[in-house]
C-alpha positions in Angstrom: -60.7 -101.9 -13.2 -59.1 -101.7 -16.7 -56.3 -99.1 -16.8 -57.5 -98.1 -20.3 -60.5 -96.3 -18.8 -58.1 -93.6 -17.6 -58.1 -92.3 -21.2 -61.7 -91.4 -20.8 -61.2 -89.1 -17.8 -60.7 -85.8 -19.8 -63.3 -86.6 -22.5 -66.3 -87.2 -20.2 -66.3 -83.6 -18.9 -66.0 -82.4 -22.5 -69.1 -84.4 -23.4 -70.8 -82.9 -20.4 -69.9 -79.4 -21.6 -71.4 -80.2 -25.1 -74.6 -81.5 -23.4 -74.8 -78.4 -21.2 -74.4 -76.3 -24.3 -77.4 -78.1 -25.9 -79.4 -77.4 -22.7 -78.8 -73.7 -23.3 -81.0 -74.0 -26.4 -84.4 -74.3 -24.7 -85.4 -73.0 -21.3 -87.1 -76.3 -20.4 -83.8 -78.1 -20.7 -81.7 -75.7 -18.6 -82.3 -77.4 -15.3 -80.7 -80.6 -16.6 -77.4 -78.8 -17.0 -76.5 -79.0 -13.3 -76.9 -82.8 -12.9 -75.2 -83.4 -16.2 -72.2 -81.3 -15.2 -71.9 -83.0 -11.8 -72.1 -86.5 -13.3 -69.5 -85.6 -15.9 -67.1 -84.7 -13.1 -68.0 -87.4 -10.6 -67.7 -90.3 -13.1 -64.0 -89.4 -13.8 -63.6 -89.3 -10.0 -65.0 -92.9 -9.8 -62.7 -94.0 -12.6 -59.7 -92.4 -10.8 -60.6 -94.4 -7.6 -61.0 -97.6 -9.6 -57.8 -97.4 -11.6 -55.6 -96.0 -8.7 -54.1 -99.3 -7.7 -53.3 -100.4 -11.3 -52.0 -96.9 -12.2 -49.7 -96.8 -9.2 -48.0 -100.0 -10.2 -47.2 -99.0 -13.8 -43.5 -98.8 -14.8 -41.6 -97.8 -17.9 -43.5 -97.6 -21.1 -46.8 -98.6 -19.5 -47.0 -95.2 -17.8 -47.9 -93.7 -21.1 -51.4 -94.1 -22.3 -51.6 -93.0 -25.9 -54.9 -92.0 -27.5 -53.7 -91.2 -31.0 -50.9 -89.4 -32.9 -51.7 -85.8 -32.6 -48.9 -83.8 -34.4 -46.4 -85.3 -36.8 -44.1 -82.9 -38.7 -40.8 -84.5 -39.8 -39.0 -85.6 -36.6 -41.3 -83.6 -34.4 -43.9 -86.1 -33.1 -46.4 -85.3 -30.4 -49.1 -87.7 -29.4 -52.4 -87.2 -27.6 -51.1 -89.2 -24.7 -51.4 -89.3 -20.9 -48.6 -89.9 -18.4 -49.9 -91.8 -15.5 -47.9 -91.9 -12.3 -48.7 -91.3 -8.6 -48.5 -87.5 -8.9 -51.0 -87.6 -11.8 -53.4 -89.6 -9.6 -53.0 -87.2 -6.7 -53.9 -84.3 -9.0 -56.8 -86.2 -10.5 -58.2 -86.8 -7.1 -58.1 -83.1 -6.3 -59.5 -81.9 -9.7 -62.4 -84.5 -10.0 -63.1 -85.0 -6.3 -63.1 -81.4 -5.1 -64.6 -80.4 -8.5 -67.6 -82.7 -8.1 -68.3 -81.3 -4.6 -68.2 -77.7 -5.8 -70.4 -78.4 -8.8 -72.9 -80.1 -6.5 -73.0 -77.0 -4.3 -73.4 -74.8 -7.4 -76.6 -76.6 -8.4 -78.3 -74.9 -5.4 -76.2 -71.7 -5.4 -76.9 -70.9 -9.1 -80.5 -72.0 -9.1 -82.7 -69.4 -10.9 -79.8 -67.8 -12.7 -80.5 -66.9 -16.3 -77.2 -68.4 -17.4 -77.6 -71.6 -15.4 -76.7 -73.9 -18.3 -74.0 -71.6 -19.6 -72.4 -71.7 -16.2 -72.2 -75.5 -16.0 -71.0 -75.7 -19.6 -68.0 -73.5 -18.5 -67.4 -75.6 -15.4 -67.4 -78.9 -17.4 -65.1 -77.4 -20.0 -62.8 -76.2 -17.3 -62.5 -79.7 -15.8 -61.7 -81.1 -19.3 -58.9 -78.6 -19.6 -57.6 -79.1 -16.1 -57.6 -82.9 -16.4 -55.8 -82.6 -19.7 -53.2 -80.4 -18.1 -52.4 -82.8 -15.2 -52.4 -85.9 -17.3 -50.4 -84.6 -20.3 -47.5 -86.7 -21.4 -45.8 -83.8 -23.1 -45.3 -80.1 -22.8 -47.4 -79.3 -25.9 -50.5 -81.1 -24.6 -49.9 -79.6 -21.1 -49.8 -76.2 -22.8 -53.1 -76.9 -24.5 -54.7 -77.6 -21.1 -52.9 -74.6 -19.6 -54.4 -72.3 -22.2 -57.8 -74.1 -21.8 -58.1 -73.3 -18.1 -57.1 -69.7 -18.8 -59.9 -69.4 -21.4 -62.4 -71.1 -19.0 -61.3 -68.8 -16.2 -62.0 -65.8 -18.5 -65.5 -67.1 -19.3 -66.4 -67.9 -15.7 -65.1 -64.8 -14.1 -67.0 -62.8 -16.7 -70.2 -64.8 -16.1 -72.1 -61.7 -15.0 -71.2 -59.9 -18.2 -73.7 -57.2 -17.6 -71.6 -55.9 -14.7 -68.7 -53.7 -15.7 -66.5 -54.9 -12.8 -66.9 -58.6 -13.8 -66.0 -57.8 -17.4 -63.0 -55.8 -16.3 -61.9 -58.6 -13.9 -62.2 -61.2 -16.7 -60.1 -59.1 -19.1 -57.5 -58.4 -16.4 -57.1 -62.1 -15.6 -56.8 -63.0 -19.3 -54.2 -60.3 -20.1 -52.0 -60.9 -17.0 -52.0 -64.6 -17.6 -50.9 -63.9 -21.2 -47.7 -62.3 -19.9 -46.8 -65.5 -18.0 -48.0 -67.8 -20.8 -45.6 -66.0 -23.2 -42.7 -67.0 -21.0 -44.0 -70.5 -20.7 -44.3 -70.9 -24.5 -40.8 -69.6 -25.0 -39.6 -72.1 -22.3 -41.3 -75.0 -24.2 -39.5 -73.9 -27.4 -36.2 -73.7 -25.7 -36.8 -77.1 -24.0 -37.3 -78.8 -27.4 -34.2 -77.1 -28.9 -32.2 -78.3 -25.9 -33.5 -81.8 -25.2 -34.8 -82.6 -28.7 -38.1 -83.7 -27.0 -41.1 -82.3 -25.3 -42.0 -85.5 -23.5 -42.1 -84.8 -19.8 -40.5 -88.1 -18.8 -37.7 -87.9 -21.5 -36.8 -84.3 -20.5 -36.8 -85.1 -16.7 -34.7 -88.3 -17.3 -32.1 -86.4 -19.3 -32.0 -83.7 -16.6 -31.5 -86.5 -13.9 -28.7 -88.0 -16.0 -26.9 -84.6 -16.2 -27.3 -84.1 -12.5 -26.0 -87.5 -11.6 -23.0 -87.1 -13.8 -22.2 -83.6 -12.6 -22.5 -82.2 -16.1 -22.2 -78.4 -16.2 -25.4 -76.8 -17.3 -25.6 -75.0 -20.6 -26.9 -71.5 -21.0 -30.2 -73.0 -22.2 -30.4 -75.1 -19.0 -30.1 -71.9 -17.0 -32.7 -70.0 -19.0 -35.4 -72.8 -19.3 -36.4 -72.8 -15.6 -36.8 -69.0 -15.5 -39.0 -69.0 -18.6 -41.2 -71.8 -17.3 -41.5 -70.3 -13.8 -42.8 -67.0 -15.4 -45.7 -69.0 -16.7 -46.1 -70.6 -13.2 -46.1 -67.2 -11.5 -48.9 -65.9 -13.8 -51.1 -69.0 -13.5 -50.5 -69.3 -9.7 -50.8 -65.6 -8.9 -47.3 -64.9 -7.6 -45.5 -61.5 -7.5 -45.5 -59.6 -9.8 -48.4 -61.3 -11.6 -50.8 -61.9 -8.7 -53.0 -58.9 -9.3 -55.6 -60.7 -11.3 -56.7 -63.2 -8.7 -58.3 -60.9 -6.1 -60.3 -59.1 -8.8 -61.5 -62.5 -10.1 -63.8 -62.7 -7.1 -66.3 -60.8 -9.3 -67.4 -64.2 -10.7 -69.9 -66.5 -8.9 -68.6 -67.9 -5.6 -68.4 -71.5 -6.9 -66.0 -70.2 -9.6 -63.9 -68.7 -6.8 -63.8 -72.0 -5.1 -63.2 -74.2 -8.2 -61.0 -72.1 -10.4 -59.2 -69.8 -8.0 -58.7 -71.9 -4.9 -58.7 -75.6 -5.5 -57.5 -76.3 -9.1 -56.4 -73.8 -11.7 -54.1 -71.7 -9.5 -52.2 -74.8 -8.4 -51.2 -75.5 -12.0 -48.0 -73.6 -11.7 -47.0 -75.5 -8.6 -47.8 -78.8 -10.3 -45.7 -77.9 -13.4 -42.6 -77.0 -11.4 -43.0 -80.1 -9.3 -43.3 -82.3 -12.4 -40.2 -80.8 -13.9 -38.2 -80.4 -10.7 -35.0 -82.0 -12.1 -35.0 -79.4 -14.9 -35.2 -76.7 -12.3 -32.4 -78.3 -10.3 -30.0 -77.9 -13.3 -29.9 -74.2 -12.7 -28.3 -73.3 -9.3 -30.5 -70.1 -9.1 -33.9 -71.4 -10.3 -35.2 -73.1 -7.2 -33.9 -70.4 -4.8 -35.7 -67.9 -7.0 -38.9 -69.9 -6.8 -38.6 -70.2 -3.0 -37.9 -66.4 -2.6 -40.8 -65.4 -4.8 -43.1 -67.8 -2.9 -41.9 -66.6 0.6 -42.2 -62.9 -0.3 -45.6 -63.4 -1.9 -46.9 -65.3 1.1 -46.0 -62.5 3.5 -47.0 -59.7 1.2 -50.5 -61.1 0.5 -50.9 -62.0 4.2 -50.4 -58.4 5.3 -53.0 -57.2 2.7 -55.5 -59.7 3.9 -55.3 -58.1 7.4 -57.2 -55.0 6.4 -59.7 -56.2 3.8 -63.4 -55.9 4.5 -64.7 -57.8 1.5 -65.4 -61.4 2.7 -64.3 -63.1 -0.5 -61.2 -60.9 -1.0 -59.9 -61.9 2.4 -59.9 -65.5 1.2 -58.6 -64.4 -2.2 -55.4 -62.8 -0.7 -55.2 -65.8 1.6 -55.1 -68.0 -1.5 -52.3 -65.9 -3.0 -50.4 -66.3 0.3 -51.0 -70.1 0.5 -49.8 -70.5 -3.0 -46.6 -68.7 -1.9 -46.2 -71.4 0.7 -46.4 -74.1 -2.0 -43.8 -72.3 -4.1 -41.6 -72.1 -1.0 -42.0 -75.8 -0.6 -41.0 -76.8 -4.1 -38.2 -74.2 -4.1 -36.8 -75.7 -0.9 -36.8 -79.1 -2.7 -39.7 -80.3 -0.6 -42.0 -81.2 -3.4 -43.8 -83.5 -1.0 -44.5 -80.4 1.2 -45.6 -78.3 -1.8 -47.9 -80.9 -3.3 -49.2 -82.0 0.2 -50.2 -78.4 0.9 -51.8 -78.2 -2.5 -53.9 -81.2 -1.6 -55.0 -80.0 1.8 -55.5 -76.5 0.7 -58.0 -77.7 -1.9 -60.2 -78.9 0.9 -60.2 -76.0 3.3 -60.0 -73.2 0.8 -62.9 -74.6 -1.3 -64.8 -74.9 2.0 -64.1 -71.4 3.0 -65.1 -69.9 -0.3 -68.3 -71.9 -0.4 -69.3 -71.0 3.2 -68.6 -67.4 2.3 -70.9 -67.9 -0.6 -73.6 -69.2 1.7 -73.2 -66.0 3.9 -73.3 -63.9 0.8 -76.4 -65.7 -0.5 -78.2 -65.4 2.9 -77.5 -61.7 3.0 -78.6 -60.9 -0.6 -75.1 -60.4 -1.9 -73.6 -58.5 1.1 -69.9 -59.0 1.5 -68.8 -56.2 3.7 -67.6 -57.5 7.1 -68.6 -54.2 8.7 -72.2 -54.9 7.7 -72.5 -58.2 9.5 -72.0 -59.6 13.0 -73.3 -62.4 15.3 -74.7 -64.6 12.6 -74.0 -67.9 14.5 -77.7 -68.2 15.6 -79.1 -67.4 12.2 -76.7 -69.7 10.3 -75.3 -72.3 12.8 -74.4 -74.9 10.3 -72.5 -72.5 8.1 -70.9 -71.0 11.2 -69.3 -74.2 12.3 -68.4 -75.4 8.8 -66.5 -72.2 8.2 -64.9 -72.7 11.6 -63.5 -76.0 10.5 -62.0 -74.4 7.4 -60.6 -71.5 9.4 -58.9 -73.9 11.8 -57.2 -75.7 8.9 -56.2 -72.4 7.2 -54.8 -71.1 10.5 -52.7 -74.3 10.9 -54.4 -75.3 14.2 -52.7 -78.4 15.6 -53.6 -81.7 13.9 -55.8 -80.1 11.2 -54.9 -80.6 7.5 -53.2 -77.3 7.1 -51.1 -77.9 10.2 -49.3 -80.9 8.8 -48.8 -79.6 5.2 -47.7 -76.1 6.2 -45.3 -77.3 8.9 -43.7 -79.7 6.4 -42.9 -76.7 4.2 -41.6 -74.5 7.0 -39.5 -77.3 8.5 -37.9 -78.2 5.2 -37.1 -74.5 4.6 -35.4 -74.4 8.0 -33.5 -77.6 7.3 -32.2 -76.0 4.1 -31.3 -72.9 6.0 -29.3 -74.5 8.8 -26.6 -77.1 9.1 -23.2 -77.4 7.5 -24.3 -76.5 4.1 -27.2 -74.3 5.2 -28.3 -71.3 3.2 -29.0 -68.0 4.9 -31.7 -67.3 2.3 -33.7 -70.3 3.3 -33.3 -69.5 7.0 -34.8 -66.1 6.5 -37.5 -67.5 4.2 -38.5 -70.0 7.0 -38.8 -67.1 9.4 -40.9 -65.2 6.9 -43.1 -68.3 6.7 -43.5 -68.4 10.4 -44.5 -64.7 10.5 -47.0 -65.4 7.7 -48.4 -68.3 9.6 -49.2 -65.9 12.5 -50.8 -63.4 10.2 -52.8 -66.1 8.6 -54.2 -67.3 11.9 -55.0 -63.7 12.9 -56.8 -62.5 9.7 -58.6 -65.8 9.3 -60.2 -65.6 12.7 -60.6 -61.9 12.4 -63.1 -62.7 9.7 -64.8 -65.5 11.5 -65.2 -63.6 14.8 -66.5 -60.6 12.9 -69.1 -62.6 11.0 -70.4 -65.0 13.5 -69.6 -63.8 17.0 -70.4 -60.6 18.9 -73.7 -58.7 18.9 -76.2 -59.6 16.2 -76.2 -57.1 13.3 -76.6 -57.4 9.6 -77.4 -55.3 6.6 -78.9 -57.0 3.5 -77.3 -56.5 0.1 -79.0 -55.4 -3.1 -78.5 -58.6 -5.1 -81.9 -59.6 -6.4 -81.4 -63.2 -7.2 -83.3 -66.3 -6.3 -83.4 -68.5 -3.2 -81.4 -71.7 -3.1 -83.0 -74.9 -4.1 -85.1 -76.3 -1.3 -85.6 -72.9 0.2 -89.0 -72.2 -1.4 -90.8 -71.9 2.0 -88.4 -69.2 3.3 -90.1 -66.0 4.2 -88.6 -63.9 1.5 -89.2 -60.8 -0.6 -90.4 -60.7 -4.2 -87.0 -61.9 -5.4 -86.8 -64.9 -3.2 -84.4 -63.6 -0.6 -85.3 -63.9 3.1 -85.8 -60.7 5.1 -83.3 -62.2 7.6 -80.2 -64.4 7.2 -81.2 -68.0 6.8 -79.4 -71.3 6.6 -78.7 -73.1 3.4 -80.5 -76.4 2.5 -78.6 -79.6 3.2 -79.0 -80.7 -0.3 -77.4 -79.8 -2.6 -75.4 -77.2 -0.6 -74.4 -78.2 2.9 -73.7 -81.9 2.4 -70.7 -81.1 0.0 -69.5 -78.6 2.6 -69.6 -81.2 5.4 -67.5 -83.5 3.3 -65.0 -80.7 2.6 -65.0 -79.9 6.3 -64.1 -83.5 7.2 -61.2 -83.2 4.7 -60.1 -79.9 6.1 -59.9 -81.4 9.6 -58.5 -84.9 8.9 -56.9 -85.0 5.4 -53.5 -84.2 6.8 -53.8 -86.8 9.6 -54.9 -89.7 7.3 -53.3 -88.9 4.0 -49.9 -87.6 4.9 -48.2 -91.0 4.5 -50.1 -91.7 1.3 -49.0 -88.4 -0.2 -45.4 -89.1 0.8 -45.5 -92.5 -0.9 -47.0 -91.0 -4.1 -44.5 -88.2 -4.4 -41.6 -90.5 -3.7 -42.6 -92.7 -6.7 -43.1 -89.9 -9.2 -41.0 -87.6 -11.2 -41.7 -84.9 -8.6 -39.2 -86.4 -6.3 -36.0 -84.2 -6.4 -32.8 -85.8 -7.5 -30.1 -85.5 -4.9 -26.6 -84.7 -6.1 -23.8 -85.6 -3.6 -20.6 -83.6 -3.7 -22.0 -81.4 -6.5 -23.1 -77.9 -5.5 -24.1 -79.3 -2.1 -25.2 -75.9 -0.7 -27.9 -75.4 -3.3 -28.7 -78.8 -4.8 -28.7 -81.3 -1.9 -32.1 -82.5 -1.0 -33.3 -83.4 2.5 -32.2 -86.8 3.7 -35.6 -88.5 3.1 -35.8 -87.0 -0.4 -32.6 -88.5 -1.6 -33.0 -91.0 -4.5 -30.7 -92.4 -7.1 -31.1 -92.2 -10.8 -30.9 -95.8 -11.9 -32.5 -98.1 -14.4 -35.8 -97.6 -12.6 -35.9 -93.9 -13.6 -39.2 -92.9 -15.0 -38.8 -93.0 -18.8 -40.7 -94.5 -21.7 -38.7 -93.4 -24.8 -35.1 -94.0 -24.0 -32.9 -96.9 -23.0 -30.2 -94.7 -21.5 -29.8 -95.2 -17.8 -28.0 -92.8 -15.5 -25.4 -94.3 -13.1 -26.4 -94.4 -9.5 -25.5 -91.3 -7.5 -23.8 -93.6 -5.0 -21.2 -94.4 -7.7 -19.8 -90.9 -7.2 -19.4 -90.9 -3.4 -18.1 -93.0 -0.7 -21.0 -95.0 0.5 -19.8 -95.3 4.1 -19.4 -91.5 4.5 -22.7 -91.0 2.7 -24.4 -93.3 5.1 -23.1 -91.5 8.2 -23.9 -88.2 6.6 -27.4 -89.3 5.8 -28.1 -90.6 9.3 -26.9 -87.3 10.8 -29.0 -85.2 8.3 -32.0 -87.4 9.1 -31.6 -86.9 12.8 -31.2 -83.1 12.4 -34.1 -82.9 10.0 -36.3 -84.8 12.5 -35.4 -82.5 15.3 -36.2 -79.4 13.2 -39.6 -80.9 12.3 -40.5 -81.6 15.9 -39.4 -78.0 16.9 -41.4 -76.5 14.1 -44.6 -78.4 15.1 -44.3 -76.8 18.6 -43.5 -73.4 17.3 -46.2 -73.2 14.7 -48.8 -74.6 17.1 -48.0 -71.8 19.5 -48.1 -69.3 16.7 -51.5 -70.5 15.4 -53.1 -70.6 18.9 -51.7 -67.2 19.8 -52.9 -65.7 16.5 -56.4 -67.1 17.0 -56.5 -65.8 20.6 -55.4 -62.4 19.6 -58.0 -62.2 16.9 -60.7 -63.3 19.4 -59.7 -60.5 21.8 -59.5 -57.7 19.2 -62.4 -58.7 17.0 -64.9 -60.3 19.4 -64.2 -59.2 23.0 -62.9 -55.7 22.5 -63.8 -54.3 19.1 -63.7 -50.7 20.2 -60.1 -51.0 21.1 -59.4 -52.4 17.7 -61.0 -49.4 16.1 -58.9 -47.1 18.3 -55.7 -48.9 17.3 -56.7 -48.8 13.6 -57.4 -45.0 13.9 -54.0 -44.5 15.5 -52.2 -46.3 12.7 -54.5 -44.9 10.0 -51.8 -44.5 7.4 -50.6 -48.1 7.7 -54.2 -49.4 7.6 -54.9 -47.2 4.6 -51.9 -48.6 2.7 -52.9 -52.2 3.5 -56.5 -51.6 2.6 -55.5 -50.2 -0.7 -53.2 -53.2 -1.3 -50.0 -51.2 -1.3 -51.3 -49.3 -4.3 -49.9 -51.9 -6.6 -52.8 -51.7 -9.0 -52.5 -47.9 -9.1 -48.7 -48.3 -9.7 -49.3 -50.7 -12.6 -52.0 -48.4 -14.0 -49.6 -45.4 -13.9 -46.5 -47.1 -15.2 -47.9 -49.8 -17.6 -51.6 -49.4 -18.4 -51.7 -45.6 -19.0 -48.4 -45.5 -21.0 -49.6 -48.4 -23.2 -52.9 -46.7 -23.7 -51.2 -43.5 -24.6 -48.9 -45.3 -27.0 -52.0 -47.0 -28.5 -53.6 -43.6 -28.9 -50.5 -42.4 -30.7 -50.6 -45.4 -33.0 -54.3 -44.7 -33.6 -53.6 -41.1 -34.6 -50.7 -42.2 -36.8 -53.1 -44.7 -38.4 -55.8 -42.2 -38.9 -53.7 -39.3 -40.2 -50.8 -40.9 -41.9 -51.8 -44.4 -43.1 -55.4 -43.5 -43.8 -54.3 -40.1 -45.2 -51.9 -41.8 -47.6 -54.5 -44.3 -48.7 -57.1 -41.6 -49.2 -54.6 -39.5 -51.2 -53.9 -42.3 -53.5 -57.6 -43.0 -53.9 -58.3 -39.3 -54.7 -55.7 -38.9 -57.4 -57.7 -40.6 -60.1 -60.7 -38.5 -59.0 -58.7 -35.3 -59.3 -57.4 -36.3 -62.7 -61.0 -37.0 -63.8 -62.1 -33.6 -62.4 -59.3 -31.9 -64.4 -60.3 -33.4 -67.8 -64.1 -33.3 -67.1 -64.5 -29.9 -68.9 -63.2 -31.4 -72.2 -66.1 -33.8 -72.3 -68.8 -31.2 -72.6 -70.7 -32.9 -75.5 -70.3 -29.9 -77.9 -69.0 -30.8 -81.4 -66.9 -27.6 -81.7 -65.1 -28.5 -78.5 -64.2 -32.0 -79.8 -63.0 -30.4 -83.2 -60.8 -28.0 -81.3 -59.3 -30.9 -79.4 -58.6 -32.8 -82.6 -56.9 -29.8 -84.1 -54.8 -29.2 -81.1 -53.9 -32.9 -80.9 -52.8 -33.0 -84.5 -50.7 -29.8 -84.1 -48.9 -31.2 -81.0 -48.2 -34.5 -82.9 -46.9 -32.5 -85.9 -44.6 -30.5 -83.7 -43.2 -33.6 -82.1 -42.6 -35.2 -85.4 -40.8 -32.2 -86.8 -38.7 -31.9 -83.7 -37.5 -35.5 -83.8 -37.0 -35.4 -87.6 -35.0 -32.2 -87.7 
């Protein structure tokens, strides 16, 4: 297939969004919006599959596919151009492949909604923005996609605009993301000032050259990664900017799966992986990324333990798993981070959508305390969610097992050995503890919903039955009086595909992922004998910066790293490191397998076999449960220290505006009126009054003349 077709990938969803917008104009056209949106996402997926082989073999200038010159101001030239390398293709597979499955499911889930066409217009527009982000050749175009997904997130979270909680969640997501985006914008400005370019390949190539030559970083090199990572923390919901994502569950469930599990929230991880050499220039940047990731993973995992909202358990799980991805890239295992991004897209989309099926079957009910023993009512959904739970828990040989263990093993490799860092050692232990909590709270949910005595309470959501469910025995609103299974088309077939990915993607795509990351700019640049304790990559991540470096706008080639070290010693060191790393990987597989199985077994005992004991323990540690249930009161703390003071300051500005600014304007406006009021009596219309005025005027003029004359 012609590689030129890759230029069409972002624009097909945009065309789909326009057509869905047209479908909003007439009720008879609205049903066409779903198929249009699905096709506008699936066709780019087919193009991605068709051009993959050709795109993976591109080198040098051929990696840049220019559409047209976008911005040209003096020497500042930015093209509407796409950078095509293996990492780009991996991200396109995730965005278009998972996106098309979620959109297909949504055709059934959103059937009968008044804003059906509006919803699919937002979905297609989101895919346009996300594909633009991952394909961008330069930081300016990447920022356009970055802001685009933020806008679409706002629109989709606030889809139920008649509900105050949905509106509040949409505004919260938009405002919190603006904080991170401000840092990201400043980072782009500083990048251009430092590197005289915003091209991703040029910037990363210059950073690799500086690393290979052991050039001391400038103050700008130290600041750029921290400004960029602020944007990543906002978009990917990391401490302290994670608070928007759990509230975003107020949107429709397919939105939770698409925007807040599989694609948008991974944009920050992708950006850091793409610019990993820039982050390596600062000795503190990647350790900071790893620390924030590890702390966020554990922090969100503890909150998920005590949530009763079905979707919010998975929401905090998403925050936690994103923390794993940041830990991976921070530990210089971009393969681990991107691999977990890839596998997480399968099982977390599956979990959100199966949660949506439960919610749909129970008329909007989300409280775990209001449901139990649904496996007989919803057997297909039960076992589909089971597959996703196994992958999330890291059960041996599932997708999550391979990707999560890669991250934990690499953190342990960085935390041990001759140049090991104590920080990474403790982060690896935190990751193991988080893995145990993940297995426990994941199966706490599954055992509560599907096992045990049959019990359910219907919600109060008066929507419509899914497509193909017309013969269900339902109420006047289309909901069944009892929980019922979802139709295979268009809802359960996409879930079955996602379940297959959740179980087998790690087993079959691990080597493929490793190959793709190795041949992309996301592969960390190893620096021998230069800041070895913070900059040296794992043995199998070591590459040299040579004339094969990914670049399209410079002929400058960095000398090979091997020129700066004795090759014999480096060879022995590499063999030793590879052997040590392999041993740690094997050990981590056994440890994490035990942790996952133990966590699942413990959840089965407390939340299936002996629920009364669980309630007694929860009552005994009521204060701890209360703190976790209320999410450590972080939202209340932000409200007290940030929101209310800013509102108070805003009220003061309002009073200042009303009484000072408006008062001054009103005073100036009233002065002519006062002057007119003062002279109004002289304009009475009586002749004697005018005569008196003339006499007085002549007298005053005469006095002035005599005064000046004498």
